[in-house]
C-alpha positions in Angstrom: -30.0 24.7 20.6 -32.5 26.7 18.5 -29.8 28.4 16.4 -28.6 25.1 15.0 -30.3 24.2 11.7 -28.3 21.1 10.7 -27.1 18.4 13.0 -24.5 15.6 12.4 -25.6 12.0 12.4 -22.4 10.8 14.1 -20.5 12.7 16.7 -17.2 11.3 18.0 -15.5 12.8 21.1 -11.9 12.7 22.2 -12.3 13.5 25.9 -9.0 15.0 26.8 -7.9 17.0 29.8 -9.0 15.1 32.9 -5.5 14.9 34.4 -4.8 18.6 33.8 -8.2 19.5 35.2 -7.3 17.7 38.4 -3.7 19.1 38.6 -5.0 22.6 38.4 -7.1 21.9 41.5 -4.4 20.1 43.5 -6.2 16.7 43.0 -5.0 13.4 41.9 -5.3 12.4 38.3 -7.8 9.7 39.1 -10.1 12.4 40.6 -9.8 14.1 37.2 -10.9 10.9 35.5 -13.8 10.6 38.0 -14.9 14.1 37.1 -14.6 13.2 33.4 -16.8 10.1 33.8 -19.4 12.2 35.6 -19.5 14.6 32.7 -20.3 11.9 30.2 -23.9 11.6 31.3 -25.1 15.2 30.6 -23.2 15.4 27.3 -24.6 12.1 26.0 -28.0 13.1 27.3 -27.9 16.4 25.4 -26.8 14.7 22.2 -29.5 12.1 22.5 -32.1 14.8 23.2 -31.1 16.5 19.9 -31.6 13.4 17.9 -27.9 12.5 17.2 -28.0 8.9 15.9 -24.5 7.8 16.7 -22.0 8.9 19.4 -18.6 7.4 19.9 -16.5 8.4 23.0 -12.8 7.7 23.3 -12.5 6.3 26.8 -9.1 4.5 26.6 -6.7 4.0 23.7 -4.2 1.2 23.1 -1.5 3.8 23.6 -2.9 4.7 27.1 -1.3 1.5 28.4 1.9 3.5 28.4 0.6 5.7 31.3 1.7 5.0 34.9 0.4 1.7 36.1 -1.4 3.2 39.1 -3.3 5.6 36.9 -4.4 2.9 34.5 -5.5 0.5 37.3 -7.3 3.4 39.0 -9.2 4.3 35.9 -10.2 0.7 35.2 -11.4 0.3 38.8 -13.4 3.5 38.4 -15.0 2.2 35.2 -15.8 -1.2 36.8 -17.9 0.7 39.3 -19.8 3.1 37.0 -20.4 1.2 33.8 -23.3 -0.8 35.2 -25.0 2.3 36.7 -24.5 4.4 33.6 -25.7 1.5 31.4 -29.0 1.3 33.3 -29.6 5.0 33.0 -28.9 4.9 29.3 -31.1 1.8 28.9 -34.0 3.8 30.3 -33.5 6.3 27.5 -33.4 3.7 24.8 -29.7 4.1 24.1 -27.9 1.1 22.7 -24.3 0.6 23.9 -21.6 -1.1 21.8 -18.0 -1.7 22.8 -15.5 -0.4 20.2 -12.1 -2.0 20.6 -10.6 -5.2 22.0 -11.4 -6.9 25.3 -8.1 -8.7 25.2 -5.9 -7.4 28.0 -8.8 -6.0 30.1 -9.4 -7.6 33.4 -12.4 -10.0 33.9 -13.7 -7.4 36.4 -13.9 -4.9 33.6 -15.0 -7.2 30.8 -18.0 -8.4 32.7 -19.8 -5.0 33.1 -18.9 -4.1 29.5 -20.5 -7.3 28.2 -23.6 -6.8 30.5 -24.0 -3.2 29.3 -23.9 -4.4 25.7 -26.4 -7.2 26.4 -28.7 -5.1 28.5 -29.1 -2.5 25.7 -28.9 -4.7 22.7 -32.6 -4.4 21.8 -32.8 -0.6 22.1 -33.7 1.3 19.0 -32.5 4.8 20.0 -29.1 6.4 19.7 -26.1 4.0 19.4 -23.3 4.8 21.8 -19.9 3.4 21.0 -17.5 3.2 23.9 -14.0 3.1 22.5 -12.1 1.3 25.3 -8.8 -0.4 24.5 -9.1 1.0 21.0 -6.6 2.1 18.4 -7.4 3.1 14.8 -4.5 1.4 13.2 -5.0 -1.8 15.1 -8.7 -1.8 14.1 -7.7 -1.6 10.4 -5.1 -4.4 10.8 -7.7 -6.5 12.6 -10.1 -6.0 9.7 -7.5 -7.0 7.2 -6.7 -10.2 9.2 -10.4 -11.1 9.3 -10.8 -10.4 5.6 -7.9 -12.7 4.8 -9.1 -15.5 7.2 -12.5 -15.2 5.7 -11.2 -15.9 2.2 -12.7 -12.8 0.7 -11.6 -12.4 -2.9 -9.5 -9.2 -3.5 -11.9 -8.2 -6.3 -14.8 -8.3 -3.9 -13.2 -5.9 -1.4 -14.5 -2.3 -1.7 -15.0 0.4 1.0 -18.4 -1.0 2.0 -17.1 -4.5 2.4 -14.1 -3.4 4.3 -16.3 -1.3 6.6 -18.2 -4.4 7.6 -15.1 -5.8 9.2 -14.5 -2.7 11.4 -15.7 -2.4 15.0 -18.1 0.3 13.8 -19.8 -1.9 11.1 -23.2 -0.7 12.4 -22.3 3.0 12.5 -22.5 5.7 9.9 -19.3 7.5 9.1 -18.3 10.2 11.5 -19.5 13.7 10.7 -18.0 15.6 13.6 -15.0 14.9 15.8 -14.8 17.0 18.9 -11.5 17.2 20.9 -11.4 18.9 24.2 -8.3 19.9 26.2 -6.5 22.1 23.7 -4.5 19.5 21.8 -4.8 19.5 18.0 -4.3 16.0 16.8 -6.5 12.9 16.0 -4.6 10.4 18.3 -5.3 7.3 16.2 -9.1 7.7 16.7 -11.5 6.3 14.0 -9.0 7.1 11.3 -11.0 5.2 8.6 -14.4 6.4 9.7 -13.4 10.1 10.1 -11.7 10.4 6.7 -14.1 13.2 5.8 -15.1 14.4 9.2 -15.3 18.0 10.4 -13.1 18.6 13.4 -13.7 20.9 16.3 -10.9 21.6 18.7 -11.5 23.5 22.0 -9.1 24.4 24.9 -11.9 23.5 27.4 -10.9 20.6 29.5 -13.2 17.6 29.3 -14.7 17.9 32.8 -15.7 21.5 32.0 -17.2 20.7 28.6 -20.8 21.4 29.4 -24.0 21.7 27.3 -23.1 25.3 26.4 -19.7 24.2 25.0 -21.4 21.3 23.1 -23.7 23.8 21.5 -20.7 25.8 20.3 -19.3 22.7 18.6 -22.6 21.8 17.0 -23.2 25.4 15.9 -19.7 25.5 14.3 -20.5 22.3 12.5 -23.8 23.6 11.2 -21.8 26.5 9.5 -19.4 24.2 7.7 -19.9 23.3 4.0 -19.0 19.7 3.4 -17.9 19.0 -0.1 -16.3 15.6 0.2 -13.6 16.5 -2.4 -16.1 18.0 -4.8 -17.4 21.5 -5.5 -20.9 21.1 -4.3 -21.8 20.4 -0.6 -23.8 17.3 0.0 -26.5 17.0 2.6 -25.5 14.0 4.7 -26.7 15.2 8.1 -30.2 15.3 9.5 -31.9 18.7 9.1 -33.8 20.3 11.9 -35.8 23.5 11.7 -34.8 26.2 14.2 
């Protein structure tokens, strides 16, 4: 990615299009999810190799419970089988995994590998990978408010920094770049606090086909943006790399 001179610190990805990818090929939707899961590894590896500090992937939203029961159960069964394998591979590369969302409602069979992956990689000092599974942005904010109230925090002590400490992403920098695959142009309740000043990149490419070349296009588009954060002068908030 030699033409890219500035990289985001935090990349968030809405991995959309698995079902449509499968339908185009006459396959079941779960086969699309299987292809999507396989595609996570090369994309995350590429981001890690390019020094991205934080990556958050949208694996399953709180709204996705409204999908057909067989699709949801099939996806969870798929994740139960691959989380451990992927966690070990990421661990070897120094990646730290954090779960973003609620474990409530998830089966014990899925909770166990999530907890093991978080524990296995807890001491790693490399890229932090947030897996947003059973996650919703509005619910995250409501949960933060509840915890603030139960913690007896005085209203005058609440600022953006304090509030951020009660979010699932307390250890993350704000999102610089949100990538959404699959052709839809919406944010889908994803990191709505953290992405308040993010740059967005929408692509029609379905997630299983989103390869390193497509990732480079997204990062290159980001490097050409001027981020002003409401002001007139751009601010350097991303890590700089010489081409």
